[in-house]
ZAGU-153090 format. One record per residue (C-alpha): x negated, y negated, z negated; residue number from 1; residue in one letter. Coordinates in steps of 0.05 Angstrom, whole numbers, plus 5000, padded with zeros to 4 digits. Layout:
N
+------+------+------+------+------+
!   xx !   yy !   zz ! resi ! resn !
+------+------+------+------+------+
!    X !    Y !    Z !  NUM !    a !
...
+------+------+------+------+------+
This chain:
265
+------+------+------+------+------+
!   xx !   yy !   zz ! resi ! resn !
+------+------+------+------+------+
! 6430 ! 7218 ! 9236 !    1 !    x !
! 6503 ! 7236 ! 9246 !    2 !    x !
! 6525 ! 7303 ! 9218 !    3 !    x !
! 6529 ! 7358 ! 9270 !    4 !    x !
! 6597 ! 7376 ! 9299 !    5 !    x !
! 6638 ! 7415 ! 9248 !    6 !    x !
! 6592 ! 7398 ! 9189 !    7 !    x !
! 6627 ! 7388 ! 9122 !    8 !    x !
! 6617 ! 7326 ! 9080 !    9 !    x !
! 6579 ! 7335 ! 9015 !   10 !    x !
! 6640 ! 7322 ! 8971 !   11 !    x !
! 6672 ! 7354 ! 8911 !   12 !    x !
! 6734 ! 7372 ! 8951 !   13 !    x !
! 6690 ! 7406 ! 9003 !   14 !    x !
! 6656 ! 7446 ! 8948 !   15 !    x !
! 6723 ! 7467 ! 8921 !   16 !    x !
! 6746 ! 7490 ! 8990 !   17 !    x !
! 6683 ! 7532 ! 8997 !   18 !    x !
! 6691 ! 7563 ! 8928 !   19 !    x !
! 6763 ! 7582 ! 8946 !   20 !    x !
! 6740 ! 7614 ! 9011 !   21 !    x !
! 6684 ! 7655 ! 8979 !   22 !    x !
! 6690 ! 7666 ! 8904 !   23 !    x !
! 6620 ! 7698 ! 8903 !   24 !    x !
! 6586 ! 7631 ! 8917 !   25 !    x !
! 6557 ! 7597 ! 8856 !   26 !    x !
! 6596 ! 7535 ! 8836 !   27 !    x !
! 6534 ! 7497 ! 8812 !   28 !    x !
! 6464 ! 7510 ! 8837 !   29 !    x !
! 6399 ! 7470 ! 8832 !   30 !    x !
! 6349 ! 7488 ! 8886 !   31 !    x !
! 6279 ! 7457 ! 8893 !   32 !    x !
! 6237 ! 7463 ! 8955 !   33 !    x !
! 6162 ! 7455 ! 8967 !   34 !    x !
! 6164 ! 7434 ! 9039 !   35 !    x !
! 6098 ! 7463 ! 9065 !   36 !    x !
! 6068 ! 7476 ! 9133 !   37 !    x !
! 6075 ! 7411 ! 9172 !   38 !    x !
! 6000 ! 7408 ! 9189 !   39 !    x !
! 5996 ! 7481 ! 9210 !   40 !    x !
! 6058 ! 7474 ! 9252 !   41 !    x !
! 6026 ! 7416 ! 9289 !   42 !    x !
! 5958 ! 7450 ! 9296 !   43 !    x !
! 5990 ! 7512 ! 9327 !   44 !    x !
! 6020 ! 7467 ! 9381 !   45 !    x !
! 5958 ! 7425 ! 9393 !   46 !    x !
! 5993 ! 7364 ! 9363 !   47 !    x !
! 5968 ! 7313 ! 9312 !   48 !    x !
! 5989 ! 7326 ! 9239 !   49 !    x !
! 6031 ! 7263 ! 9241 !   50 !    x !
! 6079 ! 7296 ! 9290 !   51 !    x !
! 6084 ! 7355 ! 9243 !   52 !    x !
! 6106 ! 7309 ! 9188 !   53 !    x !
! 6158 ! 7276 ! 9233 !   54 !    x !
! 6186 ! 7344 ! 9252 !   55 !    x !
! 6187 ! 7360 ! 9177 !   56 !    x !
! 6234 ! 7300 ! 9165 !   57 !    x !
! 6282 ! 7330 ! 9216 !   58 !    x !
! 6279 ! 7396 ! 9178 !   59 !    x !
! 6296 ! 7359 ! 9114 !   60 !    x !
! 6357 ! 7327 ! 9147 !   61 !    x !
! 6382 ! 7395 ! 9171 !   62 !    x !
! 6371 ! 7426 ! 9103 !   63 !    x !
! 6406 ! 7371 ! 9064 !   64 !    x !
! 6465 ! 7374 ! 9112 !   65 !    x !
! 6472 ! 7449 ! 9102 !   66 !    x !
! 6459 ! 7453 ! 9028 !   67 !    x !
! 6529 ! 7440 ! 9001 !   68 !    x !
! 6558 ! 7496 ! 9044 !   69 !    x !
! 6514 ! 7544 ! 9004 !   70 !    x !
! 6540 ! 7523 ! 8936 !   71 !    x !
! 6482 ! 7476 ! 8921 !   72 !    x !
! 6499 ! 7412 ! 8884 !   73 !    x !
! 6428 ! 7391 ! 8865 !   74 !    x !
! 6369 ! 7392 ! 8914 !   75 !    x !
! 6299 ! 7371 ! 8895 !   76 !    x !
! 6245 ! 7367 ! 8948 !   77 !    x !
! 6171 ! 7355 ! 8942 !   78 !    x !
! 6155 ! 7298 ! 8990 !   79 !    x !
! 6089 ! 7267 ! 8969 !   80 !    x !
! 6044 ! 7288 ! 8911 !   81 !    x !
! 5996 ! 7248 ! 8869 !   82 !    x !
! 5941 ! 7291 ! 8901 !   83 !    x !
! 5963 ! 7271 ! 8972 !   84 !    x !
! 5928 ! 7204 ! 8964 !   85 !    x !
! 5864 ! 7242 ! 8978 !   86 !    x !
! 5885 ! 7255 ! 9050 !   87 !    x !
! 5860 ! 7212 ! 9107 !   88 !    x !
! 5886 ! 7141 ! 9104 !   89 !    x !
! 5921 ! 7148 ! 9171 !   90 !    x !
! 5960 ! 7209 ! 9148 !   91 !    x !
! 5979 ! 7176 ! 9082 !   92 !    x !
! 6004 ! 7115 ! 9121 !   93 !    x !
! 6046 ! 7161 ! 9166 !   94 !    x !
! 6077 ! 7195 ! 9105 !   95 !    x !
! 6097 ! 7127 ! 9077 !   96 !    x !
! 6127 ! 7108 ! 9145 !   97 !    x !
! 6168 ! 7172 ! 9144 !   98 !    x !
! 6199 ! 7154 ! 9077 !   99 !    x !
! 6217 ! 7086 ! 9107 !  100 !    x !
! 6246 ! 7119 ! 9169 !  101 !    x !
! 6286 ! 7172 ! 9131 !  102 !    x !
! 6323 ! 7124 ! 9088 !  103 !    x !
! 6332 ! 7072 ! 9143 !  104 !    x !
! 6366 ! 7124 ! 9187 !  105 !    x !
! 6403 ! 7166 ! 9135 !  106 !    x !
! 6417 ! 7124 ! 9073 !  107 !    x !
! 6485 ! 7100 ! 9098 !  108 !    x !
! 6507 ! 7171 ! 9114 !  109 !    x !
! 6482 ! 7198 ! 9047 !  110 !    x !
! 6519 ! 7143 ! 9011 !  111 !    x !
! 6584 ! 7156 ! 9049 !  112 !    x !
! 6581 ! 7231 ! 9038 !  113 !    x !
! 6576 ! 7228 ! 8963 !  114 !    x !
! 6501 ! 7240 ! 8955 !  115 !    x !
! 6465 ! 7208 ! 8897 !  116 !    x !
! 6391 ! 7196 ! 8912 !  117 !    x !
! 6337 ! 7195 ! 8859 !  118 !    x !
! 6262 ! 7187 ! 8870 !  119 !    x !
! 6218 ! 7224 ! 8821 !  120 !    x !
! 6146 ! 7204 ! 8807 !  121 !    x !
! 6104 ! 7144 ! 8789 !  122 !    x !
! 6121 ! 7077 ! 8821 !  123 !    x !
! 6052 ! 7047 ! 8808 !  124 !    x !
! 6008 ! 7040 ! 8869 !  125 !    x !
! 6065 ! 7040 ! 8919 !  126 !    x !
! 6072 ! 6983 ! 8969 !  127 !    x !
! 6126 ! 6931 ! 8952 !  128 !    x !
! 6169 ! 6950 ! 9012 !  129 !    x !
! 6167 ! 7023 ! 8991 !  130 !    x !
! 6188 ! 7004 ! 8921 !  131 !    x !
! 6245 ! 6963 ! 8951 !  132 !    x !
! 6268 ! 7023 ! 8993 !  133 !    x !
! 6267 ! 7068 ! 8932 !  134 !    x !
! 6307 ! 7018 ! 8890 !  135 !    x !
! 6357 ! 7007 ! 8946 !  136 !    x !
! 6367 ! 7082 ! 8956 !  137 !    x !
! 6380 ! 7093 ! 8882 !  138 !    x !
! 6424 ! 7032 ! 8872 !  139 !    x !
! 6467 ! 7043 ! 8934 !  140 !    x !
! 6482 ! 7115 ! 8916 !  141 !    x !
! 6485 ! 7109 ! 8840 !  142 !    x !
! 6561 ! 7115 ! 8840 !  143 !    x !
! 6560 ! 7183 ! 8874 !  144 !    x !
! 6565 ! 7246 ! 8832 !  145 !    x !
! 6582 ! 7302 ! 8880 !  146 !    x !
! 6512 ! 7319 ! 8903 !  147 !    x !
! 6444 ! 7300 ! 8875 !  148 !    x !
! 6384 ! 7294 ! 8921 !  149 !    x !
! 6318 ! 7284 ! 8885 !  150 !    x !
! 6256 ! 7267 ! 8925 !  151 !    x !
! 6190 ! 7277 ! 8889 !  152 !    x !
! 6147 ! 7222 ! 8917 !  153 !    x !
! 6080 ! 7202 ! 8887 !  154 !    x !
! 6097 ! 7258 ! 8839 !  155 !    x !
! 6054 ! 7308 ! 8801 !  156 !    x !
! 6082 ! 7352 ! 8746 !  157 !    x !
! 6020 ! 7344 ! 8702 !  158 !    x !
! 6025 ! 7269 ! 8709 !  159 !    x !
! 6099 ! 7271 ! 8692 !  160 !    x !
! 6085 ! 7312 ! 8629 !  161 !    x !
! 6031 ! 7262 ! 8608 !  162 !    x !
! 6080 ! 7204 ! 8620 !  163 !    x !
! 6133 ! 7238 ! 8577 !  164 !    x !
! 6083 ! 7250 ! 8521 !  165 !    x !
! 6060 ! 7178 ! 8523 !  166 !    x !
! 6133 ! 7154 ! 8521 !  167 !    x !
! 6144 ! 7195 ! 8457 !  168 !    x !
! 6078 ! 7170 ! 8428 !  169 !    x !
! 6098 ! 7098 ! 8438 !  170 !    x !
! 6163 ! 7109 ! 8401 !  171 !    x !
! 6128 ! 7144 ! 8344 !  172 !    x !
! 6077 ! 7088 ! 8339 !  173 !    x !
! 6132 ! 7035 ! 8338 !  174 !    x !
! 6169 ! 7072 ! 8283 !  175 !    x !
! 6229 ! 7087 ! 8327 !  176 !    x !
! 6219 ! 7163 ! 8325 !  177 !    x !
! 6201 ! 7213 ! 8272 !  178 !    x !
! 6148 ! 7261 ! 8300 !  179 !    x !
! 6184 ! 7319 ! 8265 !  180 !    x !
! 6245 ! 7306 ! 8309 !  181 !    x !
! 6207 ! 7320 ! 8373 !  182 !    x !
! 6228 ! 7387 ! 8403 !  183 !    x !
! 6232 ! 7419 ! 8472 !  184 !    x !
! 6298 ! 7386 ! 8488 !  185 !    x !
! 6274 ! 7316 ! 8469 !  186 !    x !
! 6210 ! 7325 ! 8508 !  187 !    x !
! 6249 ! 7348 ! 8570 !  188 !    x !
! 6293 ! 7287 ! 8564 !  189 !    x !
! 6232 ! 7243 ! 8576 !  190 !    x !
! 6212 ! 7277 ! 8641 !  191 !    x !
! 6232 ! 7242 ! 8706 !  192 !    x !
! 6270 ! 7305 ! 8725 !  193 !    x !
! 6315 ! 7303 ! 8663 !  194 !    x !
! 6379 ! 7284 ! 8701 !  195 !    x !
! 6376 ! 7342 ! 8749 !  196 !    x !
! 6354 ! 7393 ! 8697 !  197 !    x !
! 6312 ! 7455 ! 8711 !  198 !    x !
! 6320 ! 7486 ! 8780 !  199 !    x !
! 6353 ! 7554 ! 8786 !  200 !    x !
! 6310 ! 7569 ! 8847 !  201 !    x !
! 6245 ! 7543 ! 8877 !  202 !    x !
! 6231 ! 7557 ! 8950 !  203 !    x !
! 6163 ! 7548 ! 8981 !  204 !    x !
! 6155 ! 7552 ! 9056 !  205 !    x !
! 6094 ! 7570 ! 9100 !  206 !    x !
! 6076 ! 7633 ! 9063 !  207 !    x !
! 6036 ! 7600 ! 9008 !  208 !    x !
! 6051 ! 7628 ! 8938 !  209 !    x !
! 6037 ! 7576 ! 8885 !  210 !    x !
! 6072 ! 7517 ! 8853 !  211 !    x !
! 6018 ! 7464 ! 8868 !  212 !    x !
! 6033 ! 7420 ! 8808 !  213 !    x !
! 6109 ! 7419 ! 8821 !  214 !    x !
! 6159 ! 7422 ! 8764 !  215 !    x !
! 6112 ! 7461 ! 8718 !  216 !    x !
! 6152 ! 7448 ! 8654 !  217 !    x !
! 6220 ! 7457 ! 8687 !  218 !    x !
! 6205 ! 7525 ! 8719 !  219 !    x !
! 6198 ! 7567 ! 8656 !  220 !    x !
! 6256 ! 7612 ! 8678 !  221 !    x !
! 6264 ! 7590 ! 8751 !  222 !    x !
! 6268 ! 7644 ! 8805 !  223 !    x !
! 6216 ! 7637 ! 8860 !  224 !    x !
! 6225 ! 7653 ! 8934 !  225 !    x !
! 6168 ! 7647 ! 8983 !  226 !    x !
! 6185 ! 7644 ! 9057 !  227 !    x !
! 6136 ! 7650 ! 9115 !  228 !    x !
! 6170 ! 7599 ! 9160 !  229 !    x !
! 6133 ! 7533 ! 9169 !  230 !    x !
! 6173 ! 7474 ! 9144 !  231 !    x !
! 6187 ! 7438 ! 9211 !  232 !    x !
! 6223 ! 7502 ! 9234 !  233 !    x !
! 6265 ! 7505 ! 9171 !  234 !    x !
! 6340 ! 7498 ! 9169 !  235 !    x !
! 6405 ! 7522 ! 9137 !  236 !    x !
! 6396 ! 7594 ! 9159 !  237 !    x !
! 6330 ! 7600 ! 9122 !  238 !    x !
! 6360 ! 7566 ! 9061 !  239 !    x !
! 6418 ! 7615 ! 9063 !  240 !    x !
! 6369 ! 7674 ! 9065 !  241 !    x !
! 6334 ! 7647 ! 9003 !  242 !    x !
! 6400 ! 7638 ! 8967 !  243 !    x !
! 6420 ! 7709 ! 8985 !  244 !    x !
! 6356 ! 7736 ! 8955 !  245 !    x !
! 6366 ! 7693 ! 8893 !  246 !    x !
! 6438 ! 7719 ! 8884 !  247 !    x !
! 6413 ! 7790 ! 8885 !  248 !    x !
! 6368 ! 7780 ! 8824 !  249 !    x !
! 6384 ! 7788 ! 8751 !  250 !    x !
! 6365 ! 7727 ! 8710 !  251 !    x !
! 6348 ! 7745 ! 8639 !  252 !    x !
! 6316 ! 7683 ! 8608 !  253 !    x !
! 6269 ! 7721 ! 8563 !  254 !    x !
! 6316 ! 7756 ! 8515 !  255 !    x !
! 6328 ! 7818 ! 8558 !  256 !    x !
! 6254 ! 7821 ! 8575 !  257 !    x !
! 6238 ! 7826 ! 8501 !  258 !    x !
! 6289 ! 7882 ! 8492 !  259 !    x !
! 6259 ! 7920 ! 8551 !  260 !    x !
! 6189 ! 7915 ! 8520 !  261 !    x !
! 6214 ! 7938 ! 8452 !  262 !    x !
! 6252 ! 7997 ! 8483 !  263 !    x !
! 6192 ! 8021 ! 8521 !  264 !    x !
! 6137 ! 8001 ! 8472 !  265 !    x !
+------+------+------+------+------+
């Protein structure tokens, strides 16, 4: 999809221009989104769930295009969970088709606009053509460093934590790693999310208020914003509202919380 008229490219120079125009914008921000509500959006309109998912892809395109203008340089979205395999086969097939369609239509634009694409999650069980699409998306955009788009696909945080633990266990068993050297930072480096780091903010749409097995390790000090809008209706204005709420909060990362308890205890 071509960028809308007047849209800025996701480039470092564009980010610098925005920072100069509004010094209050964060210069680096990692936002993660649980894109929820496609099925309810379709049901409310008497449409099949598959059309809700298709409209959700358009919402993702709008949101990615508007993200950099809000100071975001890393965006992680929850596209397909390890639990989603339990859905009806027709719906699962449609979700796979949407991944194909998204990268077929947008990969060239993402590559040209400085977006690096990473796919989080297990590769086992995915169809060969899906694996090829994932590899192509990552390879073609690997040289980009201005904006990181991570799509959690066949992803579950508990599974990711297990995979990280097994990776460390293999190194210990092979004698490549001293168990005493394992700490939080090393464990985090084995997660599939290590490159993007912990998110500053997680947004969940549709009014639901839970993480649903998304980034459980990474969200120890992440701010959470829950919005009532269904995902197919989402866009840059909703994202801007979430960022505004985030910017109004004081992030204390535990230390100040302890002081508050001691002062009042």
